[in-house]
PAZAPA-4460 file (N, C-alpha, C; in steps of 0.05 Angstrom, whole numbers, plus 32768, in hexadecimal, padded with zeros to 4 digits):
% residues 77
    n_x    n_y    n_z   ca_x   ca_y   ca_z    c_x    c_y    c_z   seq   type   mol
   8364   8798   8566   8359   87A0   8580   835E   8791   8596     1      V     A
   8366   8796   85AE   8371   8785   85C2   835C   878A   85D7     2      C     A
   8352   8776   85E1   8341   8771   85FA   8352   876B   8612     3      N     A
   8358   877D   8620   8365   877A   863E   8351   8777   8653     4      F     A
   8359   8766   8667   8346   8760   867D   834B   8777   868C     5      V     A
   8338   8786   8694   833B   87A0   86A7   833C   8798   86C5     6      S     A
   8333   877F   86CE   8336   8778   86EA   834F   876B   86EA     7      D     A
   8367   8777   86FB   837F   8769   86FC   8381   8764   8719     8      L     A
   836D   8767   8729   836E   875C   8744   837B   8742   874F     9      S     A
   8376   872F   873B   8385   8717   873E   83A2   8715   8738    10      Y     A
   83A8   8726   872C   83C8   872A   8725   83D8   8726   873E    11      A     A
   83EF   871D   873A   83FF   8716   8754   840D   8735   875C    12      I     A
   840B   873A   8775   8418   8751   8781   8435   8749   878D    13      A     A
   8435   8731   8794   844F   872A   87A1   8454   870D   87A1    14      G     A
   846B   8703   879D   8478   86EA   879C   848E   86E7   87B2    15      L     A
   848A   86D9   87C6   84A2   86D7   87DD   84AC   86BD   87E0    16      I     A
   84C5   86B8   87DD   84D0   869A   87E2   84DB   869E   87FD    17      F     A
   84D5   8686   880C   84E2   8685   8828   84EE   866C   882B    18      L     A
   8504   8667   8837   850E   864C   8842   84FC   863E   884F    19      E     A
   84F9   8625   884B   84E5   8616   885B   84F8   85FF   8867    20      Y     A
   84F1   85FE   8885   8502   85EB   8891   84EF   85D6   88A3    21      K     A
   84D4   85DC   889D   84C6   85C9   88A8   84C2   85A7   88A1    22      G     A
   84CF   85A4   8888   84D5   858A   8881   84E5   8587   886C    23      S     A
   84F4   856F   886A   850A   856B   8855   84FE   856A   883A    24      A     A
   84E4   8564   883C   84D8   855C   881F   84D7   8577   8810    25      Q     A
   84D2   8592   8821   84CF   85AB   8810   84E7   85BB   8811    26      W     A
   84EE   85C8   87FC   8505   85D9   87FD   84FE   85F6   8807    27      S     A
   84E6   85FE   87FD   84DF   861B   8802   84C1   8624   8802    28      A     A
   84B9   8639   880A   8499   863E   880C   8498   8654   87FC    29      E     A
   8488   8651   87E9   8480   866F   87D6   8469   867A   87E2    30      L     A
   8465   8691   87E7   844F   86A4   87EF   8443   86B4   87D3    31      L     A
   842C   86AE   87CE   8423   86B9   87B7   840B   86CE   87C0    32      V     A
   840E   86E6   87B9   83FB   86FD   87C2   83EF   8709   87A8    33      I     A
   83D8   870C   87A8   83CB   871C   878E   83BF   8735   8799    34      N     A
   83B7   8748   8786   83AF   8762   878F   8392   8761   879E    35      Y     A
   8384   874E   879E   836F   874C   87AF   8374   8743   87CB    36      R     A
   838E   873C   87D4   8394   8736   87EE   8395   871B   87F5    37      G     A
   838D   870C   87DE   8392   86ED   87E4   83A8   86DF   87E2    38      E     A
   83B3   86D6   87FC   83CF   86CD   87FF   83C9   86AC   87FE    39      L     A
   83DD   86A0   87EC   83DE   867F   87EB   83FD   867A   87F3    40      R     A
   83FF   8664   8801   8419   865B   8808   841D   863F   87FA    41      S     A
   8430   8638   87EB   843B   8623   87DE   8455   8616   87EA    42      Y     A
   8453   85FE   87F4   846E   85F2   87F5   847D   85E7   87DE    43      L     A
   8497   85ED   87DB   84A1   85E8   87C0   84B8   85D3   87C6    44      V     A
   84BC   85C1   87AE   84D5   85AD   87B4   84E2   85B1   8796    45      S     A
   84FF   85B1   879C   850D   85B5   8783   8520   859C   877F    46      V     A
   852D   859C   876D   8541   8581   8767   852F   8570   8756    47      G     A
   8535   8555   8760   852A   8540   8751   850E   8539   8752    48      T     A
   8505   8543   876A   84E9   853D   8770   84D8   8558   8772    49      N     A
   84D9   8566   8757   84CC   8580   8758   84AF   8580   8757    50      Q     A
   84A3   858B   8772   8488   858B   8772   847F   85A6   8788    51      S     A
   8466   85A7   8787   845B   85BC   879A   8443   85B3   87A5    52      Y     A
   843A   85C1   87BE   8420   85BA   87C9   8412   85D4   87D5    53      Q     A
   83FD   85DB   87D4   83F4   85F1   87E1   83F4   85ED   8802    54      E     A
   83FD   85FE   880E   8401   85FD   882C   83E9   860A   883C    55      S     A
   83E5   8621   8834   83D0   8633   8843   83C6   8649   8833    56      H     A
   83AF   8654   883B   83AA   8670   882E   839F   8683   8843    57      S     A
   839E   869E   8839   8393   86B0   884D   8389   86C5   883C    58      F     A
   8376   86D2   8845   836A   86ED   8838   836C   8704   8849    59      N     A
   837A   8718   883D   837F   8732   884C   8366   8748   8844    60      F     A
   8355   873E   8837   8340   8750   8829   832E   875E   8846    61      S     A
   832D   874D   885C   831F   875A   8873   8330   8772   887D    62      T     A
   8348   8772   8879   8359   8785   8886   8360   8799   8876    63      Y     A
   8363   8793   885B   8367   87A4   8842   834F   87A6   882D    64      Y     A
   8337   87AF   8831   8323   87AC   881F   8326   87B5   8801    65      P     A
   833B   87C7   8801   8344   87D0   87E6   8357   87C3   87DA    66      H     A
   8362   87AE   87E1   8376   87A0   87D7   8392   87A7   87E0    67      G     A
   83A3   8799   87D5   83C2   879E   87DD   83CF   87A1   87C3    68      I     A
   83E9   87AF   87C5   83F8   87B4   87AE   8412   87AE   87AC    69      N     A
   841E   87A1   87C7   8438   879A   87D0   8436   8788   87E9    70      A     A
   844B   8779   87EB   844D   8767   8802   8469   8764   8806    71      A     A
   8470   8765   8820   848C   8763   882C   8488   874E   8842    72      V     A
   8498   873E   8844   849C   8728   885C   84B0   8731   886E    73      Y     A
   84A6   8731   8889   84BB   8737   88A0   84BB   871D   88AE    74      H     A
   84D6   8718   88B2   84D9   86F9   88BE   84D4   86FB   88DA    75      P     A
   84D1   8712   88E7   84C9   8712   8904   84AD   870D   890C    76      G     A
   849A   8708   88F7   8480   8707   88FE   8479   86E8   88F6    77      H     A
***
């Protein structure tokens, strides 16, 4: 018997890597968006000093109360 969690709203709807130019310490910015519309941004460092730190968060649920199922990044915005 398998017990699957029926609420998958915390599952990831999108992962977007962006080049980060704000500081030499960080190589990239990772945007993580779940099906509930919760976005978290992480600054990522690669190489010998591998690390990450949360940069900011945003919740789209006010604009999309039924959640989201995909995300696309547009560099013009």
